[in-house]
N, C-alpha and C positions, 0 to 999 in steps of 0.2 A: 504494500500500500504506500501511498504518499504519507509523509508525516503531517500531523495537525498540531496546533499549539493554541493554548488559552490559559489564562490565570497562572502564568509562569510555569506551565507544564507542557510536555510534548507526549503525544501518543502515536504509536505506530503498530501495525499488524504484521505478522510474519508467520512462518511455518518451518518445521523441520520434520521430515518423515510424515507421519500421520498426526503430528501434534500441531495445532493452530494456536498462536499466542498473541496476546496484546501486551505491549510494554509501555510503561509510563516513566518518563525521565524529567529531571529538573531542567528547565529551560536555561537557567544561568550557568549551570555547571556540567550538564550532561549526566549527572549521577542517576543511576537507575533507582527509582523509588519503589517500583514493584513490577512484577511480570506474572501473568496468569496464562494458563493454556487449557485447551480442551482437546479431546481426541476426535478427529474427523470420523464420521460414520460411513463415509463413502469416498471414493476417488473419482472425481469428474474429469472427463476428457477436456483438455485445454489446448489452445494453440499458443505455443511459446511466443512472447514471454509472459503471457497470461498464466497465473499460477493459483495456488490454493488460498492466497491471501491478497488477491488483487484489489478487492474493494477497500476503499479508504474509510476509516472510522469517522464518526461524527460525535461531537461533545457539546454539552450545555455549559461547560466550564467546570462542572463537578463530576458528573457521570459521563461515561463513554459508552457508545453503542457501536458494536462491530458486527459485520456480516461475514461469515465464512461460508463459501458456497458448498463445502462438503459437510456442513453441520447445520447452520442456521443463524439466527440473530441472538446476540448476547449483550447484556448490560452489566457493566462493572461500576462500582461506586468509587469515591475519591481515594480510598485506601486499597483498592483492588478487590474488594469483596464482591462476589457475584450476586447481583440483585435479582436477576431473572434470566431465563433463556427460553427461546422458542425454536424448536427444530423445524426445518423447512424441507419440503420435498426437493428432489433432484431437479436441477435446472437444465434446460435444453437449448441453450444458444449454440450455434455452430462452433464458435470459438471459446465458449465457456463464459460463465458469469463474471462480469467486471463492473457493473453498475454499483454505485455506492449509496448507502442509506443517507437520508437527510432528515433534519428535524423541522417540523412545522407545528408551532405552538406546543401542545402536549402530546405530539404523536411522532413516531418514527416511521418514515415512509420508505418502502422497498418497492422498486420497479423491476419486473422480470418480463422483458420483451423477448419472446422465444419463437421457435418454429411452431411449437404447439403449446397450448395452455398458457398464453400470455396473461399477465395480470399486474395490477398495482394494488398495494395493500398498506394499511396503517395499523400500528400497534401502540398501545398506551405506554408512555414513557415511565409511568409509575410501576406497573406490574407486568407489562408485556402482553396484556390481553388484546385479542383482535378487536379492532374498532370497526373496520370495514374492509371489504375486498371487492375490487371492480375488475371484471373481465375485460381484456383488451384484445383487439384483432391480432391473430398470429400470422406471420409471414416468414421473413428470413432472419428474424432476431434483431436485437438492438443492444447497444453497449453504453449508452449515454446515461448520465445521472440527471434526474429531474431538478427543477429549481422552484423556490417559493417566491410568489409575487403577490403582495397584498393579501396574504392569507389563502391564496389559491396555489395549486400545484401545476406547474407548467411541465409537460412531458413531451420531449422530442422523440418521436417514434418513427418506425417505417412509414413513409408516405404522408404523415400528417403531424402537426403540432396539436396537442389536446390539453385542455385545462380541466382540472377536477377540483371540486369543493373539498377543502381540507377536513371539514367536519363530517361529511357524509360519503365522500367518494363519488358523488354524482358528477357525471360528465356535463360540463358547462358550455364549452364551445370548442371549435376546432378550426384549423386552417390547413388546407391541403397543399399538395405538390411540394413536400418538404424533403424529398430525397428518400433513398431506398434503405440504407443501413446506417443509422447514427452511431458514431463512436465517441467523439469528443462531446463535452457539454456545451450548451449555448453560452453566449456572453451577453451581459447586460450593459446598457449605457442609458441611465435614467429609465425612461419608459420604452426604450427600444431594445429588441432582442435580435441577436445574430446567431443563426442556426446553420451549422456546417454538417451536411450529411454525406457520407461516403458511399462507395459502390459495393455491389455484391462481388465476390471473388471470381477470377477468370476460371475457365474450364480446367486448366492445368492444375490450379490450386486445389480444386475439388477432387480431381482424378488421382493426383499423386500425394499431395500433402495431407489431405483429409481422407485418403484411401477410399475414394468413392468409385474407383474402377479397378477392383481387385482382380478381376479375370482378364483385364487388359484388352477388352474388345472395343474400346473407344466409346463406350456408352455408360452412362450413370444409371444404375438400377437401384430402386428403393431397398432391395435386399442386400446390396453390397456394402452399404455404409455400416461401419461399426456402431455408430450411434443411431438408435431407432428414430430419434427426433428428425433426422435428415429425410426420412422416407416421405413425410408429408411435403417437405420442400421440393423434392424431386417431382412428386406427383403434381404439385401446384404449378411448377415451371412447365411441365409437359402439357398440362391441361390448358394453361393460359397462352403459352408461347410455342408449344410443340404440336405434334401430330396426334397426340392422345393415345399412343401405344404403351404408355407406362414407362418409357425409357427416354433419356435425354442424351443426345449426342452433341458433338462440338458445335455443329451448325445451329442446332436449336438453342443451345446455351448462349452462343455468341450473338444470335439474333435477339434473344431476350435481353442480353447485356446491352446491345446497341439501342434497343427501345428504351431501356432504363437510363441510358447515359444522360439524357436531358433532365432527369430527376435528381442526379447527383449535383448538388448545388449549395451555394451559400445564400441564405435568404435573410433580408432585413425586415423585421416586423415592427410596426408601431402598435404598442399595446394600449387599447382604449376600451376598457370594460369588456363587453361581450362582442365587440365589433373590431377585431384586429385588422390592421391595414398593412398590406405589403408595400414597402417603400421601394425596394429594388432587389435584384438577384444577379448572381454571376455564376458561371460554370468554370471559371478559370482560376488557377492558383490556389485550388482548394487544399486545405490541410488534410493529411492522411490520417493520423491518430490524434495529434495534439488539438486541444480545444482552442478556439479563437480567443484573443485577448483584446480588450478595449482599455486604453490608458491615455489620459490627457487628450481625448477626442481624436485618437487614431486607432484604427482597427488593424490588428496584426494576425496574419495567417502563416503558419509554419509547416512547410512540406519536408518530406524526407530529402536528404541531400543538403539540408541546412539552408534551403531557400526560404527567406522570410519576405513576405509582402506586406506593405503598409497601405491601407486604404482609408479614404475619407468615409467615415461612417454615415455621413448624410446622403451620399449618392453612390458609393462604391468606387469612385475614381481611384485608380492606382497612383499612389504618391511616389513610391519607390519599390523596387524588388531587387534584393541583393542576397548573396550567400553570406551567412554569418561567419563562416570559417572555411578553410580549404580542406578540412577533414572529410566533409560530406557525411555519408552514412545515414542511418535511420534515427528518427527523433520520436520517442514515445512520450517523453515528458512535455507538458504544456509550458509555454513561456509564461513568466510572471514579471511583474513590474513594481518598482518603488524607487523613491529618491531620484526621480527623473531618469531612470535607467530601465532597460529591458534585459532580463536574464534568460538565457537559452542554454540547455544542456543536452548533449547528444547521447546516443546509446553507449558510446565508448567513454563517456564521462568528460568530454571537452566542454567547458563552460565559456560562453561568449557573452560579454557585457557590451550592450549597445546604448547609444544615446537615444532616448525616447524623443519622438517628434516627427515632423513632416519632412525632414531631411535625414538621410542615413549617416550614421557615425559610429564606427567601431571603436570602443574604448579599450578593451583588453580581452585576453583569453587566457585560460589556464586549464590544467588537466587534473582530474580527480583520480586517475589511474585505476578506476573500477567502472564496470558497466552500470549505467543509470537508466532506470525505466520509470522512476517516480517523479512526479511534479514537485519542484521545490516549494517550500512554505516560507512565507514572510511573517515574522512575529516580532512586532516592535522594531528594534534595531538589529534583530537577528535574521539571517538568511540561512535556511536549513536545506541541505542537500542530502538525500538518502541514496547511497549507491548499494551495490550488491551485498556488501558485508559491513558497511560503515554508515554512521550518521555524523555529518559534519555541520558545525554551526560557525558562520562567519558574521562579524560585526564591524561597525565603523569605529 
């Protein structure tokens, strides 16, 4: 998970073998205050670097709420005492569960956009009791984390943005043409929302990486996937975009992918009660995994290879597009900003510090010498980087 910080404390989730743990540290010294663990009840298939502790915890400043996909939702108190736990059923996203829980008033919200049995649900922060559960449409899965807006829950999902009432789970309004498979979380700028939705994987990724063509005949069969949740996805693609024979070959999948390409987009939405208004959209320079960032009235989009684009959030005009470093590579961590700077860290642990603003300026770069998949956290004067085996705190 990414680290989180509040009330002079840091929390982060991790795992070792079949043990899933939550750790609490002192923000000023890094001293470990407590660590608790639970044993996973199952091992879910994940696409690396997604793992058993990908979901980032959330805290109210005293208690911490953590989701482990192989177990469920757990709440720990200030001294590490377990307050409650709620086992959850296995998740069925193609690449594994990675959405993080959020707090809205007195509820913990968990989103599970999946190939089958998608839902959003709320649990009472006091005792973990189920408050409500709303069924969502199932398609190709989603990996984004919802947001709270004036007591409502904004959920970026496959093909649409949906808002739910926090008290009841009732669906309030929706906005369509939002992209196929959301990965990063939306970004806020006052009452404007920026949603970056990614693409479904190419045929080769399904056939080889996800072992969807085990017999090597060049076709995806529902019975070939090791995960049964893929069966419905194959049948859906064949029914909607194929010839209906129950199989999906490369031409059918590529045809579906081509039809979906115009849905992979960044959309700017003006939030105004139950009547959201689309301001603009673009299909260029989209982020791959990293969430968009809005800082000092500039919208930043980070692609693999270290290509960072700065856009005017009012109309989507590209202000500049530059590589943050010469290292390239993949970027799983989202950019963060503070003190007039934008901080970007690559998978290999190279940190690039940029001057925030409408003109590009590279300030410095350094290496953490470990792989980094977690988004940095800013806590007061501290900047926290979590790499594969280490948590580092930098300060001014």
